[in-house]
N, C-alpha and C positions, 0 to 999 in steps of 0.2 A: 586548216579546217578538216574536221573528221567527217567521214561519210556515214549517212544514216540510212539504213535499209529497214523496211517493214515487212511483216508477214502475218499470218493468222492461222489459228487452229480452230476449226469449226466442227461442232457435234450437235446432234439432236437428242432430246431426252424422250422418254416413253410417252409423253403427252404431246409430242410434235413441236415443242419449243426449241428454237435455235439458240445456241450458246456459242459465243466467240471469245477467244482469248487472242489479243493482239500482241505480236512480238516485234519490238523495236530494237534495232542493233545500232550501237554506236561504238566503233572500235571493237574491242573484245567483249564488251559488256552487253548483255541482252536484258531488256526490261519487258516483263510480261504484265499484261493488264487485262482483266476479265471485264467485258462490256455488261455482263449481267449483274454482277455483285460488286464490281469496282475493286476486286482483289488485285493486289500488286506484289511483285517480287522481282528479284534479279537472278540471272543465271549466267554463268560463263560457258557451260557445257550442256548439251541436250535440252534446249529450251522447249522444243516440241514435246518431249517426254514430260516435262514439268507441267506444261499446259494441258496435255491429255489427262494427266493424273488429277489436276485440279477439276477439270470438267467431270471426271468420273466421280470423284469424292464429294464435291460441293453440289453438283447439279444432276448426278446420275445420268449424264449425257454420254451415251456410248455409240450412237449410230453416226458413222462417218458418211458424209454426203458424197464424197468421191469414191467410196467403196474400196479404199486402199487396204492392203494387208495389215497395216498397223492397227486398224480398228478390231481386227479379229485375231489378236495374238493368242498363241497356244497357252493352255493353263499351266503346263509344266515345261521347263527348258528343254528337256530331251525330246519332247513330242514333235518339235519342229524338225529335228534331225530325222526322226523316224518317218515323218510324213514326207520329207523331201526324198528319202531313199525309195519310196514306193512300197507296194505290198511285198511281204516276205514270200520267198519261194521255197518250197520244201522238196 
């Protein structure tokens, strides 16, 4: 018998509506399902990223209720490295 784990990614849109994508794991396969629009897909890797991308594109839901850093990703890949290094000293 295979083990089944579940999780979710939750975001709010600009109108204060809550959108949730449930992630169900069975073995190495993840099944993602949006509670708002019943969108479904599968993912083997990075299911949370796919869920965040769906919430952003389909529902414009970008506000993370937990306030985690993943909700405020830098616009460019190099900006994260610059921000972590701190201010430049001359």
